[in-house]
VMD Tcl script that builds the backbone (N, CA, C; Angstrom):
set m [mol new atoms 540]
animate dup $m
set s [atomselect $m all]
$s set {name element resname resid chain x y z} {
  {N N MET 1 A -21.192 28.289 -16.845}
  {CA C MET 1 A -22.041 27.052 -16.970}
  {C C MET 1 A -22.044 26.323 -15.683}
  {N N LYS 2 A -20.884 26.096 -15.134}
  {CA C LYS 2 A -20.800 25.389 -13.830}
  {C C LYS 2 A -21.511 26.181 -12.714}
  {N N LEU 3 A -21.311 27.476 -12.634}
  {CA C LEU 3 A -21.919 28.236 -11.677}
  {C C LEU 3 A -23.453 28.242 -11.825}
  {N N GLY 4 A -23.946 28.222 -12.966}
  {CA C GLY 4 A -25.308 28.206 -13.171}
  {C C GLY 4 A -25.922 26.818 -12.762}
  {N N ALA 5 A -25.203 25.802 -13.086}
  {CA C ALA 5 A -25.666 24.457 -12.660}
  {C C ALA 5 A -25.651 24.302 -11.083}
  {N N ALA 6 A -24.646 24.851 -10.487}
  {CA C ALA 6 A -24.559 24.762 -9.015}
  {C C ALA 6 A -25.679 25.585 -8.422}
  {N N GLY 7 A -26.021 26.747 -8.974}
  {CA C GLY 7 A -27.060 27.621 -8.436}
  {C C GLY 7 A -28.393 26.984 -8.613}
  {N N ALA 8 A -28.600 26.362 -9.771}
  {CA C ALA 8 A -29.866 25.651 -10.000}
  {C C ALA 8 A -29.988 24.495 -9.047}
  {N N GLY 9 A -28.923 23.785 -8.781}
  {CA C GLY 9 A -29.001 22.687 -7.949}
  {C C GLY 9 A -29.255 23.068 -6.489}
  {N N GLY 10 A -28.586 24.160 -6.024}
  {CA C GLY 10 A -28.822 24.665 -4.718}
  {C C GLY 10 A -30.252 25.251 -4.532}
  {N N ALA 11 A -30.808 25.854 -5.554}
  {CA C ALA 11 A -32.186 26.306 -5.485}
  {C C ALA 11 A -33.139 25.157 -5.384}
  {N N GLY 12 A -32.837 24.100 -6.115}
  {CA C GLY 12 A -33.685 22.911 -6.107}
  {C C GLY 12 A -33.724 22.220 -4.765}
  {N N LEU 13 A -32.529 22.168 -4.168}
  {CA C LEU 13 A -32.409 21.483 -2.813}
  {C C LEU 13 A -33.095 22.311 -1.722}
  {N N SER 14 A -32.933 23.690 -1.849}
  {CA C SER 14 A -33.587 24.520 -0.775}
  {C C SER 14 A -35.073 24.458 -0.946}
  {N N ALA 15 A -35.580 24.294 -2.091}
  {CA C ALA 15 A -37.055 24.126 -2.334}
  {C C ALA 15 A -37.548 22.744 -1.648}
  {N N LEU 16 A -36.721 21.824 -1.509}
  {CA C LEU 16 A -37.064 20.617 -0.903}
  {C C LEU 16 A -36.970 20.683 0.609}
  {N N GLY 17 A -36.565 21.787 1.233}
  {CA C GLY 17 A -36.533 21.899 2.573}
  {C C GLY 17 A -35.134 21.764 3.238}
  {N N PHE 18 A -34.102 21.641 2.378}
  {CA C PHE 18 A -32.750 21.615 2.930}
  {C C PHE 18 A -32.243 23.016 3.177}
  {N N ASP 19 A -31.725 23.246 4.339}
  {CA C ASP 19 A -31.211 24.567 4.718}
  {C C ASP 19 A -29.735 24.611 4.413}
  {N N LEU 20 A -29.305 25.150 3.263}
  {CA C LEU 20 A -27.912 25.103 2.882}
  {C C LEU 20 A -27.060 26.130 3.657}
  {N N ALA 21 A -27.665 27.123 4.241}
  {CA C ALA 21 A -26.923 28.122 4.965}
  {C C ALA 21 A -26.160 27.539 6.094}
  {N N GLN 22 A -26.803 26.563 6.802}
  {CA C GLN 22 A -26.130 25.919 7.962}
  {C C GLN 22 A -24.969 25.038 7.422}
  {N N ALA 23 A -25.123 24.416 6.364}
  {CA C ALA 23 A -24.084 23.553 5.786}
  {C C ALA 23 A -22.854 24.338 5.451}
  {N N PHE 24 A -23.031 25.575 4.903}
  {CA C PHE 24 A -21.851 26.458 4.577}
  {C C PHE 24 A -21.159 27.010 5.786}
  {N N GLN 25 A -21.876 27.053 6.941}
  {CA C GLN 25 A -21.350 27.689 8.222}
  {C C GLN 25 A -20.528 26.639 8.960}
  {N N VAL 26 A -20.608 25.386 8.671}
  {CA C VAL 26 A -19.920 24.383 9.456}
  {C C VAL 26 A -18.403 24.504 9.073}
  {N N LYS 27 A -17.623 24.637 10.147}
  {CA C LYS 27 A -16.107 24.670 9.944}
  {C C LYS 27 A -15.583 23.336 10.272}
  {N N GLN 28 A -14.908 22.841 9.226}
  {CA C GLN 28 A -14.290 21.429 9.411}
  {C C GLN 28 A -13.010 21.569 10.162}
  {N N SER 29 A -12.736 20.604 11.024}
  {CA C SER 29 A -11.474 20.508 11.688}
  {C C SER 29 A -10.751 19.348 11.060}
  {N N LEU 30 A -9.832 19.674 10.255}
  {CA C LEU 30 A -9.047 18.661 9.479}
  {C C LEU 30 A -8.004 18.041 10.483}
  {N N HIS 31 A -7.703 16.787 10.230}
  {CA C HIS 31 A -6.723 16.157 11.126}
  {C C HIS 31 A -5.309 16.624 10.887}
  {N N ILE 32 A -5.135 17.468 9.854}
  {CA C ILE 32 A -3.791 17.940 9.630}
  {C C ILE 32 A -3.680 19.429 10.070}
  {N N SER 33 A -4.753 19.931 10.629}
  {CA C SER 33 A -4.626 21.361 10.980}
  {C C SER 33 A -3.714 21.497 12.184}
  {N N GLY 34 A -2.736 22.442 12.081}
  {CA C GLY 34 A -1.704 22.633 13.086}
  {C C GLY 34 A -0.563 21.680 13.021}
  {N N ALA 35 A -0.545 20.801 11.910}
  {CA C ALA 35 A 0.574 19.891 11.802}
  {C C ALA 35 A 1.761 20.604 11.077}
  {N N THR 36 A 2.917 20.110 11.374}
  {CA C THR 36 A 4.123 20.633 10.733}
  {C C THR 36 A 4.231 19.954 9.369}
  {N N GLN 37 A 4.514 20.825 8.282}
  {CA C GLN 37 A 4.566 20.285 6.929}
  {C C GLN 37 A 5.990 20.160 6.509}
  {N N SER 38 A 6.406 18.955 6.002}
  {CA C SER 38 A 7.779 18.724 5.546}
  {C C SER 38 A 7.686 18.179 4.127}
  {N N HIS 39 A 8.578 18.638 3.255}
  {CA C HIS 39 A 8.639 18.156 1.899}
  {C C HIS 39 A 9.725 17.049 1.803}
  {N N SER 40 A 9.388 15.999 1.053}
  {CA C SER 40 A 10.337 14.901 0.877}
  {C C SER 40 A 10.104 14.256 -0.475}
  {N N LEU 41 A 10.837 13.148 -0.732}
  {CA C LEU 41 A 10.752 12.410 -1.983}
  {C C LEU 41 A 10.350 11.011 -1.638}
  {N N CYS 42 A 9.576 10.398 -2.511}
  {CA C CYS 42 A 9.136 8.979 -2.353}
  {C C CYS 42 A 10.429 8.140 -2.482}
  {N N PRO 43 A 10.550 7.129 -1.580}
  {CA C PRO 43 A 11.780 6.354 -1.549}
  {C C PRO 43 A 11.797 5.092 -2.498}
  {N N TYR 44 A 10.748 4.893 -3.224}
  {CA C TYR 44 A 10.599 3.614 -3.931}
  {C C TYR 44 A 11.258 3.435 -5.302}
  {N N CYS 45 A 11.397 4.524 -6.000}
  {CA C CYS 45 A 12.034 4.362 -7.259}
  {C C CYS 45 A 12.795 5.743 -7.643}
  {N N ALA 46 A 13.440 5.766 -8.826}
  {CA C ALA 46 A 14.194 6.904 -9.145}
  {C C ALA 46 A 13.399 7.987 -9.849}
  {N N VAL 47 A 12.137 7.889 -9.881}
  {CA C VAL 47 A 11.279 8.883 -10.608}
  {C C VAL 47 A 11.436 10.272 -9.806}
  {N N GLY 48 A 11.354 10.243 -8.525}
  {CA C GLY 48 A 11.523 11.386 -7.716}
  {C C GLY 48 A 10.226 12.037 -7.370}
  {N N CYS 49 A 9.201 11.380 -7.235}
  {CA C CYS 49 A 7.917 11.947 -6.884}
  {C C CYS 49 A 7.990 12.677 -5.540}
  {N N ALA 50 A 7.382 13.844 -5.482}
  {CA C ALA 50 A 7.519 14.670 -4.270}
  {C C ALA 50 A 6.371 14.358 -3.301}
  {N N LEU 51 A 6.641 14.272 -2.005}
  {CA C LEU 51 A 5.686 14.045 -0.958}
  {C C LEU 51 A 5.604 15.151 -0.018}
  {N N ILE 52 A 4.449 15.368 0.667}
  {CA C ILE 52 A 4.322 16.223 1.761}
  {C C ILE 52 A 3.947 15.420 2.924}
  {N N THR 53 A 4.753 15.512 4.013}
  {CA C THR 53 A 4.579 14.762 5.205}
  {C C THR 53 A 4.089 15.734 6.295}
  {N N TYR 54 A 3.033 15.371 6.954}
  {CA C TYR 54 A 2.482 16.147 8.085}
  {C C TYR 54 A 2.766 15.470 9.372}
  {N N THR 55 A 3.352 16.170 10.296}
  {CA C THR 55 A 3.685 15.593 11.682}
  {C C THR 55 A 3.049 16.411 12.773}
  {N N GLN 56 A 2.672 15.752 13.838}
  {CA C GLN 56 A 2.226 16.411 15.082}
  {C C GLN 56 A 2.767 15.625 16.246}
  {N N GLY 57 A 3.370 16.292 17.143}
  {CA C GLY 57 A 3.912 15.702 18.302}
  {C C GLY 57 A 5.006 14.640 17.987}
  {N N GLY 58 A 5.746 14.808 16.879}
  {CA C GLY 58 A 6.764 13.866 16.540}
  {C C GLY 58 A 6.230 12.609 15.834}
  {N N LYS 59 A 4.962 12.577 15.463}
  {CA C LYS 59 A 4.383 11.425 14.787}
  {C C LYS 59 A 3.806 11.828 13.451}
  {N N ILE 60 A 3.975 10.958 12.525}
  {CA C ILE 60 A 3.410 11.268 11.175}
  {C C ILE 60 A 1.877 11.088 11.201}
  {N N VAL 61 A 1.125 12.135 10.714}
  {CA C VAL 61 A -0.330 12.014 10.730}
  {C C VAL 61 A -0.880 11.880 9.277}
  {N N GLN 62 A -0.076 12.271 8.257}
  {CA C GLN 62 A -0.532 12.170 6.915}
  {C C GLN 62 A 0.681 12.343 6.005}
  {N N ILE 63 A 0.614 11.606 4.813}
  {CA C ILE 63 A 1.608 11.758 3.791}
  {C C ILE 63 A 0.780 11.752 2.471}
  {N N GLU 64 A 1.099 12.736 1.618}
  {CA C GLU 64 A 0.367 12.843 0.330}
  {C C GLU 64 A 1.316 13.407 -0.720}
  {N N GLY 65 A 0.873 13.280 -1.881}
  {CA C GLY 65 A 1.661 13.849 -3.089}
  {C C GLY 65 A 1.684 15.274 -3.037}
  {N N ASP 66 A 2.756 15.935 -3.537}
  {CA C ASP 66 A 2.898 17.354 -3.535}
  {C C ASP 66 A 2.378 17.918 -4.909}
  {N N PRO 67 A 1.303 18.690 -4.855}
  {CA C PRO 67 A 0.693 19.116 -6.021}
  {C C PRO 67 A 1.600 20.203 -6.764}
  {N N ASP 68 A 2.531 20.777 -6.090}
  {CA C ASP 68 A 3.472 21.680 -6.741}
  {C C ASP 68 A 4.655 21.018 -7.418}
  {N N SER 69 A 4.700 19.686 -7.342}
  {CA C SER 69 A 5.867 18.966 -7.971}
  {C C SER 69 A 5.582 18.834 -9.467}
  {N N PRO 70 A 6.589 19.279 -10.369}
  {CA C PRO 70 A 6.436 19.018 -11.784}
  {C C PRO 70 A 6.540 17.566 -12.185}
  {N N VAL 71 A 7.111 16.726 -11.281}
  {CA C VAL 71 A 7.259 15.315 -11.553}
  {C C VAL 71 A 5.894 14.556 -11.473}
  {N N ASN 72 A 5.238 14.715 -10.291}
  {CA C ASN 72 A 4.060 13.850 -10.046}
  {C C ASN 72 A 2.730 14.701 -9.922}
  {N N GLU 73 A 2.862 15.990 -9.883}
  {CA C GLU 73 A 1.726 16.844 -9.754}
  {C C GLU 73 A 0.656 16.461 -8.671}
  {N N GLY 74 A 1.217 15.967 -7.554}
  {CA C GLY 74 A 0.363 15.592 -6.490}
  {C C GLY 74 A -0.178 14.133 -6.550}
  {N N ARG 75 A 0.108 13.442 -7.669}
  {CA C ARG 75 A -0.380 12.057 -7.739}
  {C C ARG 75 A 0.678 11.080 -7.290}
  {N N LEU 76 A 0.349 9.915 -6.792}
  {CA C LEU 76 A 1.250 8.919 -6.352}
  {C C LEU 76 A 0.835 7.535 -6.917}
  {N N CYS 77 A 1.877 6.690 -7.233}
  {CA C CYS 77 A 1.526 5.299 -7.599}
  {C C CYS 77 A 1.144 4.552 -6.337}
  {N N PRO 78 A 0.733 3.308 -6.511}
  {CA C PRO 78 A 0.267 2.515 -5.377}
  {C C PRO 78 A 1.384 2.449 -4.318}
  {N N LYS 79 A 2.643 2.312 -4.672}
  {CA C LYS 79 A 3.701 2.218 -3.701}
  {C C LYS 79 A 3.850 3.506 -2.906}
  {N N GLY 80 A 3.882 4.623 -3.592}
  {CA C GLY 80 A 3.962 5.916 -2.999}
  {C C GLY 80 A 2.794 6.248 -2.097}
  {N N ALA 81 A 1.585 5.836 -2.564}
  {CA C ALA 81 A 0.355 6.030 -1.750}
  {C C ALA 81 A 0.436 5.271 -0.450}
  {N N SER 82 A 1.171 4.188 -0.384}
  {CA C SER 82 A 1.258 3.341 0.800}
  {C C SER 82 A 2.293 3.837 1.790}
  {N N ALA 83 A 2.964 4.917 1.495}
  {CA C ALA 83 A 4.103 5.479 2.320}
  {C C ALA 83 A 3.621 5.710 3.749}
  {N N MET 84 A 2.436 6.201 3.922}
  {CA C MET 84 A 1.951 6.452 5.303}
  {C C MET 84 A 1.806 5.164 6.076}
  {N N GLN 85 A 1.243 4.099 5.488}
  {CA C GLN 85 A 1.056 2.808 6.169}
  {C C GLN 85 A 2.389 2.198 6.486}
  {N N ILE 86 A 3.376 2.335 5.605}
  {CA C ILE 86 A 4.653 1.740 5.826}
  {C C ILE 86 A 5.411 2.525 6.946}
  {N N ALA 87 A 5.350 3.813 6.922}
  {CA C ALA 87 A 6.005 4.637 7.927}
  {C C ALA 87 A 5.471 4.452 9.361}
  {N N THR 88 A 4.133 4.145 9.404}
  {CA C THR 88 A 3.518 4.083 10.789}
  {C C THR 88 A 3.031 2.654 11.157}
  {N N SER 89 A 3.432 1.653 10.471}
  {CA C SER 89 A 3.022 0.317 10.732}
  {C C SER 89 A 3.553 -0.180 12.095}
  {N N ALA 90 A 2.713 -0.847 12.813}
  {CA C ALA 90 A 3.146 -1.384 14.110}
  {C C ALA 90 A 4.165 -2.538 13.877}
  {N N ARG 91 A 4.213 -3.102 12.697}
  {CA C ARG 91 A 5.078 -4.138 12.332}
  {C C ARG 91 A 6.485 -3.676 11.758}
  {N N ARG 92 A 6.664 -2.371 11.651}
  {CA C ARG 92 A 7.844 -1.871 11.127}
  {C C ARG 92 A 9.038 -2.089 12.046}
  {N N VAL 93 A 10.121 -2.638 11.509}
  {CA C VAL 93 A 11.357 -2.855 12.321}
  {C C VAL 93 A 12.132 -1.596 12.392}
  {N N GLU 94 A 12.371 -1.119 13.628}
  {CA C GLU 94 A 13.096 0.134 13.741}
  {C C GLU 94 A 14.488 -0.032 14.296}
  {N N ASP 95 A 14.933 -1.228 14.543}
  {CA C ASP 95 A 16.297 -1.485 15.060}
  {C C ASP 95 A 17.077 -2.377 14.048}
  {N N VAL 96 A 18.351 -2.342 14.186}
  {CA C VAL 96 A 19.198 -3.205 13.416}
  {C C VAL 96 A 19.166 -4.540 14.068}
  {N N LEU 97 A 18.746 -5.588 13.351}
  {CA C LEU 97 A 18.711 -6.959 13.894}
  {C C LEU 97 A 19.709 -7.905 13.184}
  {N N TYR 98 A 20.269 -8.789 13.942}
  {CA C TYR 98 A 21.256 -9.738 13.484}
  {C C TYR 98 A 20.893 -11.132 13.942}
  {N N ARG 99 A 20.950 -12.112 13.134}
  {CA C ARG 99 A 20.751 -13.479 13.511}
  {C C ARG 99 A 22.031 -14.255 13.153}
  {N N ALA 100 A 22.715 -14.723 14.089}
  {CA C ALA 100 A 23.964 -15.460 13.928}
  {C C ALA 100 A 23.708 -16.795 13.150}
  {N N PRO 101 A 24.687 -17.283 12.426}
  {CA C PRO 101 A 24.473 -18.583 11.804}
  {C C PRO 101 A 24.084 -19.648 12.713}
  {N N GLY 102 A 23.029 -20.360 12.392}
  {CA C GLY 102 A 22.505 -21.454 13.208}
  {C C GLY 102 A 21.623 -20.992 14.319}
  {N N ALA 103 A 21.528 -19.744 14.610}
  {CA C ALA 103 A 20.643 -19.206 15.722}
  {C C ALA 103 A 19.200 -19.243 15.242}
  {N N THR 104 A 18.329 -19.202 16.171}
  {CA C THR 104 A 16.897 -19.168 15.866}
  {C C THR 104 A 16.252 -17.812 16.288}
  {N N GLN 105 A 17.073 -17.015 17.008}
  {CA C GLN 105 A 16.424 -15.735 17.468}
  {C C GLN 105 A 17.259 -14.548 16.881}
  {N N TRP 106 A 16.618 -13.446 16.654}
  {CA C TRP 106 A 17.216 -12.253 16.198}
  {C C TRP 106 A 17.706 -11.399 17.486}
  {N N GLN 107 A 18.766 -10.746 17.317}
  {CA C GLN 107 A 19.214 -9.890 18.441}
  {C C GLN 107 A 19.491 -8.472 17.902}
  {N N LYS 108 A 19.224 -7.493 18.781}
  {CA C LYS 108 A 19.518 -6.062 18.401}
  {C C LYS 108 A 21.021 -5.834 18.420}
  {N N VAL 109 A 21.579 -5.103 17.417}
  {CA C VAL 109 A 22.955 -4.706 17.474}
  {C C VAL 109 A 23.020 -3.256 17.023}
  {N N SER 110 A 24.085 -2.597 17.245}
  {CA C SER 110 A 24.211 -1.182 16.884}
  {C C SER 110 A 24.547 -1.115 15.374}
  {N N TRP 111 A 24.392 0.063 14.764}
  {CA C TRP 111 A 24.711 0.226 13.388}
  {C C TRP 111 A 26.212 -0.001 13.134}
  {N N ASP 112 A 27.059 0.423 14.119}
  {CA C ASP 112 A 28.493 0.254 13.948}
  {C C ASP 112 A 28.864 -1.247 13.912}
  {N N ASP 113 A 28.221 -2.054 14.834}
  {CA C ASP 113 A 28.464 -3.478 14.814}
  {C C ASP 113 A 28.005 -4.124 13.470}
  {N N ALA 114 A 26.806 -3.733 13.009}
  {CA C ALA 114 A 26.320 -4.300 11.727}
  {C C ALA 114 A 27.175 -3.947 10.560}
  {N N LEU 115 A 27.584 -2.676 10.448}
  {CA C LEU 115 A 28.417 -2.262 9.295}
  {C C LEU 115 A 29.806 -2.921 9.385}
  {N N ASN 116 A 30.314 -3.091 10.631}
  {CA C ASN 116 A 31.577 -3.744 10.729}
  {C C ASN 116 A 31.534 -5.169 10.264}
  {N N LYS 117 A 30.433 -5.837 10.663}
  {CA C LYS 117 A 30.246 -7.285 10.178}
  {C C LYS 117 A 30.135 -7.346 8.680}
  {N N ILE 118 A 29.411 -6.424 8.055}
  {CA C ILE 118 A 29.309 -6.455 6.635}
  {C C ILE 118 A 30.620 -6.245 5.994}
  {N N ALA 119 A 31.315 -5.166 6.477}
  {CA C ALA 119 A 32.670 -4.887 5.880}
  {C C ALA 119 A 33.643 -6.074 6.036}
  {N N GLN 120 A 33.587 -6.750 7.139}
  {CA C GLN 120 A 34.509 -7.921 7.374}
  {C C GLN 120 A 34.095 -9.019 6.396}
  {N N ARG 121 A 32.798 -9.210 6.289}
  {CA C ARG 121 A 32.383 -10.356 5.360}
  {C C ARG 121 A 32.694 -10.065 3.944}
  {N N VAL 122 A 32.569 -8.782 3.520}
  {CA C VAL 122 A 32.866 -8.423 2.114}
  {C C VAL 122 A 34.423 -8.649 1.909}
  {N N LYS 123 A 35.229 -8.219 2.943}
  {CA C LYS 123 A 36.683 -8.426 2.789}
  {C C LYS 123 A 37.041 -9.886 2.752}
  {N N ASP 124 A 36.448 -10.680 3.641}
  {CA C ASP 124 A 36.748 -12.100 3.664}
  {C C ASP 124 A 36.358 -12.801 2.307}
  {N N SER 125 A 35.158 -12.454 1.794}
  {CA C SER 125 A 34.684 -13.101 0.518}
  {C C SER 125 A 35.602 -12.605 -0.629}
  {N N ARG 126 A 35.959 -11.369 -0.571}
  {CA C ARG 126 A 36.871 -10.858 -1.629}
  {C C ARG 126 A 38.195 -11.529 -1.619}
  {N N ASP 127 A 38.756 -11.680 -0.402}
  {CA C ASP 127 A 40.127 -12.323 -0.289}
  {C C ASP 127 A 40.043 -13.772 -0.695}
  {N N ARG 128 A 38.928 -14.428 -0.354}
  {CA C ARG 128 A 38.807 -15.871 -0.665}
  {C C ARG 128 A 38.562 -16.124 -2.185}
  {N N THR 129 A 37.875 -15.188 -2.836}
  {CA C THR 129 A 37.496 -15.479 -4.254}
  {C C THR 129 A 38.111 -14.601 -5.238}
  {N N PHE 130 A 39.121 -13.891 -4.879}
  {CA C PHE 130 A 39.803 -12.976 -5.881}
  {C C PHE 130 A 40.729 -13.801 -6.766}
  {N N VAL 131 A 40.569 -13.464 -8.070}
  {CA C VAL 131 A 41.345 -14.229 -9.135}
  {C C VAL 131 A 42.247 -13.133 -9.756}
  {N N THR 132 A 43.593 -13.437 -9.688}
  {CA C THR 132 A 44.510 -12.517 -10.268}
  {C C THR 132 A 44.866 -12.896 -11.728}
  {N N VAL 133 A 44.890 -14.184 -12.037}
  {CA C VAL 133 A 45.209 -14.669 -13.376}
  {C C VAL 133 A 44.208 -15.758 -13.760}
  {N N ASP 134 A 43.720 -15.639 -15.029}
  {CA C ASP 134 A 42.761 -16.611 -15.466}
  {C C ASP 134 A 43.405 -17.924 -15.971}
  {N N ALA 135 A 42.687 -18.833 -16.461}
  {CA C ALA 135 A 43.284 -20.146 -16.900}
  {C C ALA 135 A 44.239 -19.972 -18.072}
  {N N ASN 136 A 44.037 -18.896 -18.853}
  {CA C ASN 136 A 44.957 -18.693 -20.049}
  {C C ASN 136 A 46.212 -17.913 -19.676}
  {N N GLY 137 A 46.375 -17.589 -18.403}
  {CA C GLY 137 A 47.506 -16.798 -17.970}
  {C C GLY 137 A 47.345 -15.306 -18.071}
  {N N ASN 138 A 46.130 -14.789 -18.407}
  {CA C ASN 138 A 45.927 -13.435 -18.493}
  {C C ASN 138 A 45.615 -12.777 -17.069}
  {N N THR 139 A 46.186 -11.646 -16.896}
  {CA C THR 139 A 45.979 -10.973 -15.663}
  {C C THR 139 A 44.539 -10.340 -15.637}
  {N N VAL 140 A 43.731 -10.706 -14.735}
  {CA C VAL 140 A 42.390 -10.286 -14.671}
  {C C VAL 140 A 41.943 -9.439 -13.395}
  {N N ASN 141 A 42.562 -9.783 -12.263}
  {CA C ASN 141 A 42.350 -9.095 -11.026}
  {C C ASN 141 A 40.804 -8.843 -10.838}
  {N N ARG 142 A 40.039 -9.876 -10.599}
  {CA C ARG 142 A 38.642 -9.803 -10.362}
  {C C ARG 142 A 38.184 -10.633 -9.163}
  {N N CYS 143 A 37.050 -10.241 -8.647}
  {CA C CYS 143 A 36.467 -10.932 -7.515}
  {C C CYS 143 A 35.206 -11.616 -8.115}
  {N N GLU 144 A 35.188 -12.936 -8.048}
  {CA C GLU 144 A 34.198 -13.671 -8.637}
  {C C GLU 144 A 33.111 -14.232 -7.578}
  {N N GLY 145 A 33.392 -13.827 -6.282}
  {CA C GLY 145 A 32.550 -14.448 -5.271}
  {C C GLY 145 A 31.473 -13.460 -4.701}
  {N N ILE 146 A 31.385 -12.242 -5.221}
  {CA C ILE 146 A 30.450 -11.298 -4.732}
  {C C ILE 146 A 29.750 -10.653 -5.911}
  {N N ALA 147 A 28.454 -10.520 -5.758}
  {CA C ALA 147 A 27.620 -9.827 -6.830}
  {C C ALA 147 A 27.015 -8.602 -6.199}
  {N N PHE 148 A 26.671 -7.604 -7.012}
  {CA C PHE 148 A 26.056 -6.413 -6.509}
  {C C PHE 148 A 24.769 -6.093 -7.374}
  {N N ALA 149 A 23.674 -5.827 -6.664}
  {CA C ALA 149 A 22.504 -5.399 -7.305}
  {C C ALA 149 A 22.084 -4.030 -6.774}
  {N N GLY 150 A 22.076 -3.043 -7.680}
  {CA C GLY 150 A 21.740 -1.715 -7.325}
  {C C GLY 150 A 20.211 -1.505 -7.190}
  {N N GLY 151 A 19.767 -0.558 -6.476}
  {CA C GLY 151 A 18.300 -0.376 -6.335}
  {C C GLY 151 A 17.766 0.634 -7.326}
  {N N ALA 152 A 16.471 0.557 -7.489}
  {CA C ALA 152 A 15.772 1.420 -8.437}
  {C C ALA 152 A 15.643 2.776 -7.902}
  {N N ALA 153 A 15.853 2.994 -6.630}
  {CA C ALA 153 A 15.807 4.359 -6.014}
  {C C ALA 153 A 17.086 5.096 -6.197}
  {N N PHE 154 A 18.080 4.474 -6.763}
  {CA C PHE 154 A 19.365 5.189 -6.968}
  {C C PHE 154 A 19.111 6.334 -7.966}
  {N N SER 155 A 19.750 7.473 -7.728}
  {CA C SER 155 A 19.843 8.481 -8.772}
  {C C SER 155 A 21.009 8.129 -9.723}
  {N N THR 156 A 21.115 8.783 -10.825}
  {CA C THR 156 A 22.174 8.474 -11.746}
  {C C THR 156 A 23.558 8.591 -11.071}
  {N N GLU 157 A 23.662 9.569 -10.244}
  {CA C GLU 157 A 25.039 9.785 -9.558}
  {C C GLU 157 A 25.214 8.692 -8.600}
  {N N GLU 158 A 24.295 8.262 -7.820}
  {CA C GLU 158 A 24.407 7.191 -6.866}
  {C C GLU 158 A 24.720 5.869 -7.520}
  {N N GLY 159 A 24.081 5.666 -8.659}
  {CA C GLY 159 A 24.354 4.378 -9.369}
  {C C GLY 159 A 25.756 4.393 -10.008}
  {N N TYR 160 A 26.179 5.525 -10.496}
  {CA C TYR 160 A 27.561 5.655 -10.990}
  {C C TYR 160 A 28.604 5.457 -9.886}
  {N N PHE 161 A 28.388 6.042 -8.715}
  {CA C PHE 161 A 29.290 5.921 -7.536}
  {C C PHE 161 A 29.258 4.454 -7.143}
  {N N ALA 162 A 28.190 3.884 -6.922}
  {CA C ALA 162 A 28.107 2.421 -6.545}
  {C C ALA 162 A 28.873 1.522 -7.525}
  {N N ALA 163 A 28.656 1.762 -8.758}
  {CA C ALA 163 A 29.360 0.912 -9.778}
  {C C ALA 163 A 30.857 1.135 -9.716}
  {N N LYS 164 A 31.287 2.413 -9.421}
  {CA C LYS 164 A 32.735 2.615 -9.394}
  {C C LYS 164 A 33.281 1.909 -8.127}
  {N N VAL 165 A 32.562 2.006 -6.989}
  {CA C VAL 165 A 33.082 1.359 -5.772}
  {C C VAL 165 A 33.229 -0.177 -5.961}
  {N N MET 166 A 32.146 -0.710 -6.574}
  {CA C MET 166 A 32.131 -2.151 -6.746}
  {C C MET 166 A 33.254 -2.583 -7.806}
  {N N ARG 167 A 33.421 -1.874 -8.737}
  {CA C ARG 167 A 34.504 -2.147 -9.769}
  {C C ARG 167 A 35.881 -1.976 -9.069}
  {N N ALA 168 A 36.058 -1.050 -8.159}
  {CA C ALA 168 A 37.241 -0.950 -7.455}
  {C C ALA 168 A 37.592 -2.094 -6.540}
  {N N LEU 169 A 36.476 -2.775 -6.120}
  {CA C LEU 169 A 36.666 -4.027 -5.333}
  {C C LEU 169 A 36.939 -5.278 -6.241}
  {N N GLY 170 A 36.748 -4.988 -7.556}
  {CA C GLY 170 A 37.037 -6.040 -8.547}
  {C C GLY 170 A 35.883 -6.908 -8.884}
  {N N LEU 171 A 34.695 -6.452 -8.498}
  {CA C LEU 171 A 33.449 -7.207 -8.874}
  {C C LEU 171 A 33.136 -7.161 -10.327}
  {N N VAL 172 A 32.731 -8.242 -10.844}
  {CA C VAL 172 A 32.335 -8.310 -12.288}
  {C C VAL 172 A 30.858 -8.541 -12.418}
  {N N HIS 173 A 30.251 -9.067 -11.422}
  {CA C HIS 173 A 28.771 -9.341 -11.494}
  {C C HIS 173 A 28.061 -8.179 -10.870}
  {N N LEU 174 A 27.721 -7.201 -11.761}
  {CA C LEU 174 A 26.921 -5.991 -11.342}
  {C C LEU 174 A 25.584 -5.999 -12.063}
  {N N GLU 175 A 24.555 -5.642 -11.301}
  {CA C GLU 175 A 23.188 -5.585 -11.906}
  {C C GLU 175 A 22.581 -4.385 -11.379}
  {N N GLN 176 A 21.726 -3.796 -12.166}
  {CA C GLN 176 A 20.987 -2.526 -11.725}
  {C C GLN 176 A 19.430 -2.812 -12.022}
  {N N GLN 177 A 18.700 -2.718 -10.937}
  {CA C GLN 177 A 17.185 -2.837 -11.093}
  {C C GLN 177 A 16.691 -1.455 -11.587}
  {N N ALA 178 A 15.985 -1.480 -12.681}
  {CA C ALA 178 A 15.412 -0.280 -13.191}
  {C C ALA 178 A 13.927 -0.306 -13.131}
  {N N ARG 179 A 13.270 0.737 -12.683}
  {CA C ARG 179 A 11.809 0.743 -12.684}
  {C C ARG 179 A 11.396 1.914 -13.582}
  {N N VAL 180 A 10.841 1.484 -14.738}
  {CA C VAL 180 A 10.425 2.568 -15.636}
  {C C VAL 180 A 8.997 2.476 -15.929}
}
mol reanalyze $m
mol bondsrecalc $m
mol representation Tube
mol addrep $m
C-alpha cells in the first residue's frame, strides 16, 4: 500500500516536470560523518536513558538518544534532549570555583583544595553540632547540624551507599529527590 502510494506520488510529480532521478543521486554530507561514536547515559535522573555522543577533533558535534536502548528506544525527555546544549555552552563552568566568605569575586582552585575545604567544613560542623545524649538522658550519637539531599541521578546502589556514609557520620536529616 505504501509502495503503491509512493509510486503514484512519484509518477505524479514527474509528470509535472520534476526530475526525481537527480534528487535521488544527491549524496548528503551529514555533520556526523566521520565522527567518533560513544555510548553514554543521560545524567539527569535515575531512569538510565542511553545516549550516543558524536565527537570530532575532541569536540562534541551531536548527542542523541540511542535507538538500541530498551529503556528509551532513542527518545529523550526535554532535559536529555538539551544535553548537547549544556555540554557545549559557552557559559559552562569548566573549573572549580571558590568564593571566600565576604568576597565578591570567584577564584579558581584545584579539586584537591575544594574537596579538602568541604571535608574540613563537614568535620567542623559535625564536631560543633554532634549530640551524644538527648534531654532525657538517652544516648543518641547524632549530628543535627548537617542535612543531606541525594540526587535523582543516583542508582539504587549509590543511594544506599550515600545513606550509609551519612548515617555513619551521624546525620539524621536525610532526603532523597526522586524523579518518576
